[in-house]
C-alpha beads as a LAMMPS data file, in Angstrom:
LAMMPS data file: protein, C-alpha beads

351 atoms
350 bonds

1 atom types
1 bond types

-500.0 500.0 xlo xhi
-500.0 500.0 ylo yhi
-500.0 500.0 zlo zhi

Masses

1 110.0

Atoms # bond

1 1 1 -302.498 -280.377 416.785
2 1 1 -306.277 -281.020 416.636
3 1 1 -307.314 -284.153 414.758
4 1 1 -310.763 -284.966 413.386
5 1 1 -312.481 -287.524 411.149
6 1 1 -314.790 -287.177 408.163
7 1 1 -316.689 -290.397 409.041
8 1 1 -316.232 -291.210 412.753
9 1 1 -318.593 -294.224 412.587
10 1 1 -315.871 -296.231 410.837
11 1 1 -313.825 -296.041 414.050
12 1 1 -316.123 -298.765 415.430
13 1 1 -313.925 -301.189 413.453
14 1 1 -310.839 -300.348 415.539
15 1 1 -311.310 -303.330 417.938
16 1 1 -310.384 -305.573 414.989
17 1 1 -306.809 -304.431 415.557
18 1 1 -306.714 -306.695 418.651
19 1 1 -307.124 -309.864 416.558
20 1 1 -303.403 -310.275 415.683
21 1 1 -302.557 -310.041 419.382
22 1 1 -304.779 -313.040 420.197
23 1 1 -304.663 -315.230 417.081
24 1 1 -301.524 -316.783 415.523
25 1 1 -300.146 -314.996 412.466
26 1 1 -298.672 -318.044 410.716
27 1 1 -299.691 -321.673 410.013
28 1 1 -299.065 -323.898 413.091
29 1 1 -296.038 -326.174 412.655
30 1 1 -296.339 -329.980 412.655
31 1 1 -292.956 -330.293 414.352
32 1 1 -292.765 -331.638 417.931
33 1 1 -293.198 -329.141 420.730
34 1 1 -290.205 -326.987 421.603
35 1 1 -291.571 -326.029 424.987
36 1 1 -288.733 -327.813 426.786
37 1 1 -286.105 -325.709 425.028
38 1 1 -284.800 -322.502 426.627
39 1 1 -286.629 -319.320 425.702
40 1 1 -285.173 -317.386 422.750
41 1 1 -285.514 -313.596 423.349
42 1 1 -284.876 -312.785 419.699
43 1 1 -287.666 -315.063 418.475
44 1 1 -290.026 -313.744 421.151
45 1 1 -289.258 -310.155 420.134
46 1 1 -289.843 -310.923 416.462
47 1 1 -293.170 -312.570 417.278
48 1 1 -294.331 -309.580 419.327
49 1 1 -293.099 -307.158 416.663
50 1 1 -294.982 -308.933 413.881
51 1 1 -298.174 -309.022 415.938
52 1 1 -297.880 -305.297 416.630
53 1 1 -297.236 -304.611 412.926
54 1 1 -300.440 -306.473 412.027
55 1 1 -302.387 -304.532 414.675
56 1 1 -300.954 -301.218 413.408
57 1 1 -301.824 -302.107 409.819
58 1 1 -305.474 -302.684 410.730
59 1 1 -305.591 -299.515 412.865
60 1 1 -304.038 -297.371 410.110
61 1 1 -306.483 -298.702 407.510
62 1 1 -309.434 -297.870 409.767
63 1 1 -308.087 -294.343 410.425
64 1 1 -307.583 -293.762 406.713
65 1 1 -311.100 -294.968 405.863
66 1 1 -312.502 -292.687 408.607
67 1 1 -310.899 -289.642 406.911
68 1 1 -308.245 -288.652 409.438
69 1 1 -307.212 -284.988 409.068
70 1 1 -305.820 -282.037 410.992
71 1 1 -308.324 -279.225 411.318
72 1 1 -307.574 -275.655 410.220
73 1 1 -305.690 -273.640 412.845
74 1 1 -304.946 -270.020 413.722
75 1 1 -301.289 -269.760 414.754
76 1 1 -299.790 -266.663 416.384
77 1 1 -296.641 -265.357 414.713
78 1 1 -294.159 -262.675 415.803
79 1 1 -291.809 -260.984 413.356
80 1 1 -290.101 -257.676 412.672
81 1 1 -291.328 -255.277 410.034
82 1 1 -294.788 -253.823 409.446
83 1 1 -298.048 -254.733 407.735
84 1 1 -297.880 -252.961 404.359
85 1 1 -300.526 -252.154 401.782
86 1 1 -299.000 -251.288 398.409
87 1 1 -301.216 -248.961 396.364
88 1 1 -299.859 -249.173 392.813
89 1 1 -300.671 -246.893 389.889
90 1 1 -301.518 -248.920 386.770
91 1 1 -302.336 -246.034 384.431
92 1 1 -300.832 -246.029 380.941
93 1 1 -298.327 -243.283 381.854
94 1 1 -296.522 -245.804 384.097
95 1 1 -295.513 -247.645 380.897
96 1 1 -293.240 -244.726 379.980
97 1 1 -289.791 -244.016 381.365
98 1 1 -288.848 -241.083 383.560
99 1 1 -288.109 -239.110 380.398
100 1 1 -291.817 -239.152 379.508
101 1 1 -291.546 -241.465 376.496
102 1 1 -291.435 -245.212 375.871
103 1 1 -288.078 -246.555 377.088
104 1 1 -285.276 -247.060 374.592
105 1 1 -282.432 -249.532 374.918
106 1 1 -281.584 -250.351 378.519
107 1 1 -284.067 -247.851 379.963
108 1 1 -286.808 -249.073 382.291
109 1 1 -290.423 -248.053 382.444
110 1 1 -291.556 -246.502 385.714
111 1 1 -293.638 -249.588 386.475
112 1 1 -290.649 -251.902 385.854
113 1 1 -288.489 -249.773 388.164
114 1 1 -291.155 -249.914 390.869
115 1 1 -291.512 -253.676 390.464
116 1 1 -287.759 -254.325 390.716
117 1 1 -287.204 -252.114 393.760
118 1 1 -290.302 -253.306 395.621
119 1 1 -289.187 -256.916 395.189
120 1 1 -285.788 -255.944 396.596
121 1 1 -287.533 -254.209 399.514
122 1 1 -289.524 -257.324 400.416
123 1 1 -286.398 -259.480 400.127
124 1 1 -284.917 -257.408 402.978
125 1 1 -288.135 -257.705 405.027
126 1 1 -289.061 -261.400 405.255
127 1 1 -291.557 -260.911 408.117
128 1 1 -293.729 -258.256 406.467
129 1 1 -297.367 -258.970 405.775
130 1 1 -298.327 -257.332 402.504
131 1 1 -301.561 -256.432 400.731
132 1 1 -301.778 -255.026 397.204
133 1 1 -304.258 -252.646 395.584
134 1 1 -303.951 -251.398 392.003
135 1 1 -305.789 -248.472 390.451
136 1 1 -306.227 -246.820 387.097
137 1 1 -309.714 -246.124 385.744
138 1 1 -311.038 -247.985 388.820
139 1 1 -309.485 -249.475 391.967
140 1 1 -308.671 -253.180 391.874
141 1 1 -308.159 -255.331 395.008
142 1 1 -305.265 -257.603 394.033
143 1 1 -304.289 -259.349 397.276
144 1 1 -305.462 -258.988 400.905
145 1 1 -302.871 -258.483 403.640
146 1 1 -301.039 -261.807 403.877
147 1 1 -297.679 -263.364 404.703
148 1 1 -297.804 -265.743 401.733
149 1 1 -294.657 -264.436 400.085
150 1 1 -295.054 -266.345 396.803
151 1 1 -298.465 -264.755 396.170
152 1 1 -297.141 -261.288 397.045
153 1 1 -294.166 -261.579 394.699
154 1 1 -296.386 -262.864 391.888
155 1 1 -298.757 -259.907 392.323
156 1 1 -295.896 -257.394 392.318
157 1 1 -294.344 -259.116 389.302
158 1 1 -297.482 -258.336 387.297
159 1 1 -297.525 -254.562 387.849
160 1 1 -295.537 -253.811 384.692
161 1 1 -298.256 -255.213 382.421
162 1 1 -299.791 -252.619 380.041
163 1 1 -301.904 -250.157 382.022
164 1 1 -305.209 -248.395 381.384
165 1 1 -305.922 -244.775 380.643
166 1 1 -306.850 -242.867 383.780
167 1 1 -305.668 -242.380 387.389
168 1 1 -308.462 -242.630 389.959
169 1 1 -306.191 -242.313 392.983
170 1 1 -309.012 -241.239 395.320
171 1 1 -310.999 -244.472 395.165
172 1 1 -307.732 -246.407 395.215
173 1 1 -306.917 -244.799 398.578
174 1 1 -310.397 -245.649 399.895
175 1 1 -309.871 -249.312 398.971
176 1 1 -306.410 -249.359 400.584
177 1 1 -307.815 -247.842 403.812
178 1 1 -310.596 -250.432 403.877
179 1 1 -308.060 -253.252 403.410
180 1 1 -306.185 -251.952 406.463
181 1 1 -309.424 -251.794 408.469
182 1 1 -310.251 -255.420 407.615
183 1 1 -306.822 -256.576 408.768
184 1 1 -306.907 -254.936 412.204
185 1 1 -307.466 -257.436 415.067
186 1 1 -310.719 -256.998 416.976
187 1 1 -309.980 -255.620 420.406
188 1 1 -306.241 -256.138 419.986
189 1 1 -303.428 -253.614 419.704
190 1 1 -303.048 -251.716 416.465
191 1 1 -300.231 -253.431 414.518
192 1 1 -299.299 -250.113 412.850
193 1 1 -300.167 -250.548 409.186
194 1 1 -298.459 -248.542 406.486
195 1 1 -299.866 -247.639 403.075
196 1 1 -297.349 -246.955 400.309
197 1 1 -298.798 -245.110 397.314
198 1 1 -296.650 -245.487 394.189
199 1 1 -297.863 -243.199 391.411
200 1 1 -296.589 -240.894 388.696
201 1 1 -299.522 -238.529 388.804
202 1 1 -302.838 -237.608 390.360
203 1 1 -306.296 -236.439 389.403
204 1 1 -309.085 -234.399 390.917
205 1 1 -310.677 -236.311 393.812
206 1 1 -314.445 -236.124 394.020
207 1 1 -315.767 -234.344 397.099
208 1 1 -317.666 -237.441 398.274
209 1 1 -314.485 -239.502 397.989
210 1 1 -312.644 -236.858 400.011
211 1 1 -315.227 -237.181 402.791
212 1 1 -314.943 -240.972 402.702
213 1 1 -311.156 -240.700 403.068
214 1 1 -311.416 -238.279 405.997
215 1 1 -313.836 -240.614 407.738
216 1 1 -311.575 -243.639 407.068
217 1 1 -308.528 -241.755 408.383
218 1 1 -310.315 -241.064 411.682
219 1 1 -311.361 -244.707 412.127
220 1 1 -308.165 -246.315 410.784
221 1 1 -304.882 -244.837 412.037
222 1 1 -301.975 -245.694 409.743
223 1 1 -298.719 -244.425 408.251
224 1 1 -299.176 -243.083 404.721
225 1 1 -296.340 -242.641 402.201
226 1 1 -296.549 -241.271 398.683
227 1 1 -293.714 -242.192 396.332
228 1 1 -294.254 -239.799 393.416
229 1 1 -292.479 -240.955 390.235
230 1 1 -292.084 -237.572 388.611
231 1 1 -291.579 -237.371 384.868
232 1 1 -288.729 -235.046 383.944
233 1 1 -290.046 -231.609 382.981
234 1 1 -293.421 -232.102 384.683
235 1 1 -294.611 -230.280 387.776
236 1 1 -293.837 -231.785 391.147
237 1 1 -295.812 -232.105 394.330
238 1 1 -293.742 -229.410 396.047
239 1 1 -293.846 -226.862 393.192
240 1 1 -295.456 -223.495 393.814
241 1 1 -297.906 -222.048 391.254
242 1 1 -296.414 -219.583 388.797
243 1 1 -299.602 -217.563 388.412
244 1 1 -302.472 -216.854 390.829
245 1 1 -305.020 -218.730 388.749
246 1 1 -302.893 -221.854 388.501
247 1 1 -303.350 -223.031 392.075
248 1 1 -306.337 -225.286 391.384
249 1 1 -306.799 -229.091 391.550
250 1 1 -307.366 -229.142 387.789
251 1 1 -304.146 -227.265 386.973
252 1 1 -301.901 -228.793 389.664
253 1 1 -303.508 -232.083 390.799
254 1 1 -300.307 -233.509 392.341
255 1 1 -299.760 -230.451 394.529
256 1 1 -303.376 -230.496 395.749
257 1 1 -303.355 -234.249 396.391
258 1 1 -300.231 -233.764 398.499
259 1 1 -301.904 -230.992 400.492
260 1 1 -305.056 -233.085 400.946
261 1 1 -303.121 -236.134 402.202
262 1 1 -301.107 -233.955 404.589
263 1 1 -304.379 -232.716 406.103
264 1 1 -305.973 -236.135 406.655
265 1 1 -304.661 -236.389 410.199
266 1 1 -302.602 -239.542 409.666
267 1 1 -298.830 -239.868 409.722
268 1 1 -297.866 -238.827 406.179
269 1 1 -294.663 -238.340 404.182
270 1 1 -294.145 -237.710 400.470
271 1 1 -291.104 -238.583 398.340
272 1 1 -290.452 -237.249 394.851
273 1 1 -288.211 -239.290 392.517
274 1 1 -287.120 -238.498 388.948
275 1 1 -284.868 -241.527 388.419
276 1 1 -284.451 -245.153 389.432
277 1 1 -281.701 -244.149 391.871
278 1 1 -284.001 -241.635 393.559
279 1 1 -286.727 -244.277 393.840
280 1 1 -284.244 -246.659 395.477
281 1 1 -283.205 -243.973 397.979
282 1 1 -286.825 -243.199 398.885
283 1 1 -287.711 -246.878 399.347
284 1 1 -284.632 -247.318 401.533
285 1 1 -285.802 -244.497 403.802
286 1 1 -289.291 -245.990 404.042
287 1 1 -287.667 -249.324 404.877
288 1 1 -285.837 -247.786 407.835
289 1 1 -288.961 -245.996 409.084
290 1 1 -291.225 -249.076 409.047
291 1 1 -289.328 -251.651 411.130
292 1 1 -290.723 -252.778 414.479
293 1 1 -291.916 -255.979 416.206
294 1 1 -295.234 -257.196 414.816
295 1 1 -297.594 -259.874 416.138
296 1 1 -300.156 -261.504 413.878
297 1 1 -302.234 -264.645 413.373
298 1 1 -301.666 -266.972 410.446
299 1 1 -304.425 -269.245 409.148
300 1 1 -303.099 -272.802 408.671
301 1 1 -305.414 -274.726 406.325
302 1 1 -306.737 -278.234 406.929
303 1 1 -304.290 -281.046 406.213
304 1 1 -305.455 -284.480 405.048
305 1 1 -303.699 -287.296 406.972
306 1 1 -305.529 -290.240 405.388
307 1 1 -302.711 -290.689 402.872
308 1 1 -300.151 -290.932 405.683
309 1 1 -302.339 -293.545 407.413
310 1 1 -302.550 -295.625 404.230
311 1 1 -298.781 -295.344 403.786
312 1 1 -298.222 -296.601 407.335
313 1 1 -300.587 -299.511 406.738
314 1 1 -298.754 -300.387 403.523
315 1 1 -295.410 -300.392 405.358
316 1 1 -296.739 -302.718 408.050
317 1 1 -298.275 -305.085 405.487
318 1 1 -294.990 -305.085 403.557
319 1 1 -293.139 -306.117 406.732
320 1 1 -295.601 -308.975 407.278
321 1 1 -295.186 -310.116 403.683
322 1 1 -291.410 -310.241 404.087
323 1 1 -291.830 -312.320 407.257
324 1 1 -294.181 -314.688 405.450
325 1 1 -291.738 -315.120 402.563
326 1 1 -288.985 -315.906 405.060
327 1 1 -291.025 -318.703 406.658
328 1 1 -289.566 -322.195 406.142
329 1 1 -291.431 -325.519 406.208
330 1 1 -290.198 -329.132 406.349
331 1 1 -289.657 -330.701 402.948
332 1 1 -291.993 -333.634 403.584
333 1 1 -294.836 -331.758 405.103
334 1 1 -295.883 -333.561 408.314
335 1 1 -293.184 -335.354 410.312
336 1 1 -294.200 -338.906 411.239
337 1 1 -292.428 -341.416 413.438
338 1 1 -290.851 -344.309 411.458
339 1 1 -292.027 -347.720 412.723
340 1 1 -292.306 -347.582 416.449
341 1 1 -289.809 -344.776 416.760
342 1 1 -289.588 -343.060 420.075
343 1 1 -289.124 -339.321 420.395
344 1 1 -286.724 -338.301 423.151
345 1 1 -285.396 -334.835 423.756
346 1 1 -286.518 -333.745 420.297
347 1 1 -284.603 -336.524 418.452
348 1 1 -285.938 -339.719 416.805
349 1 1 -284.184 -342.955 417.598
350 1 1 -285.094 -346.443 416.345
351 1 1 -285.758 -349.055 419.032

Bonds

1 1 1 2
2 1 2 3
3 1 3 4
4 1 4 5
5 1 5 6
6 1 6 7
7 1 7 8
8 1 8 9
9 1 9 10
10 1 10 11
11 1 11 12
12 1 12 13
13 1 13 14
14 1 14 15
15 1 15 16
16 1 16 17
17 1 17 18
18 1 18 19
19 1 19 20
20 1 20 21
21 1 21 22
22 1 22 23
23 1 23 24
24 1 24 25
25 1 25 26
26 1 26 27
27 1 27 28
28 1 28 29
29 1 29 30
30 1 30 31
31 1 31 32
32 1 32 33
33 1 33 34
34 1 34 35
35 1 35 36
36 1 36 37
37 1 37 38
38 1 38 39
39 1 39 40
40 1 40 41
41 1 41 42
42 1 42 43
43 1 43 44
44 1 44 45
45 1 45 46
46 1 46 47
47 1 47 48
48 1 48 49
49 1 49 50
50 1 50 51
51 1 51 52
52 1 52 53
53 1 53 54
54 1 54 55
55 1 55 56
56 1 56 57
57 1 57 58
58 1 58 59
59 1 59 60
60 1 60 61
61 1 61 62
62 1 62 63
63 1 63 64
64 1 64 65
65 1 65 66
66 1 66 67
67 1 67 68
68 1 68 69
69 1 69 70
70 1 70 71
71 1 71 72
72 1 72 73
73 1 73 74
74 1 74 75
75 1 75 76
76 1 76 77
77 1 77 78
78 1 78 79
79 1 79 80
80 1 80 81
81 1 81 82
82 1 82 83
83 1 83 84
84 1 84 85
85 1 85 86
86 1 86 87
87 1 87 88
88 1 88 89
89 1 89 90
90 1 90 91
91 1 91 92
92 1 92 93
93 1 93 94
94 1 94 95
95 1 95 96
96 1 96 97
97 1 97 98
98 1 98 99
99 1 99 100
100 1 100 101
101 1 101 102
102 1 102 103
103 1 103 104
104 1 104 105
105 1 105 106
106 1 106 107
107 1 107 108
108 1 108 109
109 1 109 110
110 1 110 111
111 1 111 112
112 1 112 113
113 1 113 114
114 1 114 115
115 1 115 116
116 1 116 117
117 1 117 118
118 1 118 119
119 1 119 120
120 1 120 121
121 1 121 122
122 1 122 123
123 1 123 124
124 1 124 125
125 1 125 126
126 1 126 127
127 1 127 128
128 1 128 129
129 1 129 130
130 1 130 131
131 1 131 132
132 1 132 133
133 1 133 134
134 1 134 135
135 1 135 136
136 1 136 137
137 1 137 138
138 1 138 139
139 1 139 140
140 1 140 141
141 1 141 142
142 1 142 143
143 1 143 144
144 1 144 145
145 1 145 146
146 1 146 147
147 1 147 148
148 1 148 149
149 1 149 150
150 1 150 151
151 1 151 152
152 1 152 153
153 1 153 154
154 1 154 155
155 1 155 156
156 1 156 157
157 1 157 158
158 1 158 159
159 1 159 160
160 1 160 161
161 1 161 162
162 1 162 163
163 1 163 164
164 1 164 165
165 1 165 166
166 1 166 167
167 1 167 168
168 1 168 169
169 1 169 170
170 1 170 171
171 1 171 172
172 1 172 173
173 1 173 174
174 1 174 175
175 1 175 176
176 1 176 177
177 1 177 178
178 1 178 179
179 1 179 180
180 1 180 181
181 1 181 182
182 1 182 183
183 1 183 184
184 1 184 185
185 1 185 186
186 1 186 187
187 1 187 188
188 1 188 189
189 1 189 190
190 1 190 191
191 1 191 192
192 1 192 193
193 1 193 194
194 1 194 195
195 1 195 196
196 1 196 197
197 1 197 198
198 1 198 199
199 1 199 200
200 1 200 201
201 1 201 202
202 1 202 203
203 1 203 204
204 1 204 205
205 1 205 206
206 1 206 207
207 1 207 208
208 1 208 209
209 1 209 210
210 1 210 211
211 1 211 212
212 1 212 213
213 1 213 214
214 1 214 215
215 1 215 216
216 1 216 217
217 1 217 218
218 1 218 219
219 1 219 220
220 1 220 221
221 1 221 222
222 1 222 223
223 1 223 224
224 1 224 225
225 1 225 226
226 1 226 227
227 1 227 228
228 1 228 229
229 1 229 230
230 1 230 231
231 1 231 232
232 1 232 233
233 1 233 234
234 1 234 235
235 1 235 236
236 1 236 237
237 1 237 238
238 1 238 239
239 1 239 240
240 1 240 241
241 1 241 242
242 1 242 243
243 1 243 244
244 1 244 245
245 1 245 246
246 1 246 247
247 1 247 248
248 1 248 249
249 1 249 250
250 1 250 251
251 1 251 252
252 1 252 253
253 1 253 254
254 1 254 255
255 1 255 256
256 1 256 257
257 1 257 258
258 1 258 259
259 1 259 260
260 1 260 261
261 1 261 262
262 1 262 263
263 1 263 264
264 1 264 265
265 1 265 266
266 1 266 267
267 1 267 268
268 1 268 269
269 1 269 270
270 1 270 271
271 1 271 272
272 1 272 273
273 1 273 274
274 1 274 275
275 1 275 276
276 1 276 277
277 1 277 278
278 1 278 279
279 1 279 280
280 1 280 281
281 1 281 282
282 1 282 283
283 1 283 284
284 1 284 285
285 1 285 286
286 1 286 287
287 1 287 288
288 1 288 289
289 1 289 290
290 1 290 291
291 1 291 292
292 1 292 293
293 1 293 294
294 1 294 295
295 1 295 296
296 1 296 297
297 1 297 298
298 1 298 299
299 1 299 300
300 1 300 301
301 1 301 302
302 1 302 303
303 1 303 304
304 1 304 305
305 1 305 306
306 1 306 307
307 1 307 308
308 1 308 309
309 1 309 310
310 1 310 311
311 1 311 312
312 1 312 313
313 1 313 314
314 1 314 315
315 1 315 316
316 1 316 317
317 1 317 318
318 1 318 319
319 1 319 320
320 1 320 321
321 1 321 322
322 1 322 323
323 1 323 324
324 1 324 325
325 1 325 326
326 1 326 327
327 1 327 328
328 1 328 329
329 1 329 330
330 1 330 331
331 1 331 332
332 1 332 333
333 1 333 334
334 1 334 335
335 1 335 336
336 1 336 337
337 1 337 338
338 1 338 339
339 1 339 340
340 1 340 341
341 1 341 342
342 1 342 343
343 1 343 344
344 1 344 345
345 1 345 346
346 1 346 347
347 1 347 348
348 1 348 349
349 1 349 350
350 1 350 351
């Protein structure tokens, strides 16, 4: 643990902590000297303890005033799982059920099904580092790759909010690839990122975006999965064209996106699901495929320790106050000899 101070000049006051060790803590007694009595170890220990408490109180106050804190740290962690980037479709069609209409009764929307099953997936994988990208009319960076589980769950919990109109999956993939590139350690081994695309459709990808994706795939090796939430009655990613003129990106965008992703040169698999049960099965298979030892660095933020120093000083001062309240004095103040009394062995006796 590396400690630092906001105002180190205040540490020049630390020698004041030696004062209680040299000066008496309590008012000197007017009673005769007890130097001829045997030493009392308990009293000696209490005296030393109270002096040390006073010295610690002064030291803690100085450390608190100097702004004692622990600096930010990078800590190496090792877990089992994989760094994941979730690329989530937030188009308005995700607000429908698998039947292609708004859900009725106990039915779920496709986005609600994805949210529920992804949360279950992360519950089984506590060591995963997860980043989130959403896309509809435009790509939206939601959360960089992190192991802060509360932030990840909150981001996933918001994916069933009402979506927008369109599905710009191409630029969403570019943003997901760039998030993976930013998370790769410089000069270190590739941690084996995986990108999971969850979408119920596709659109024509601009040629410039296609070139950007090919370039990103060469520079950023990863495992790519597409979980296609197929609406019942719609065409799937594995369907063949029924007529010669149908095999175009405009007529069959899902089929052509699948073919494009398969030709990127990265490890790629596609899953087609027409129900919540099929989605659960596909996610379970992805779970089994992406499980391996992972090593990563976690950023630990600065921690302020001035409050702990003040608390320690308060405890020491409280102990001194209790000792002061327990002090007893003679009822008559100073003890004086009566007449020509003689003091012998600590007792007064009249002549």
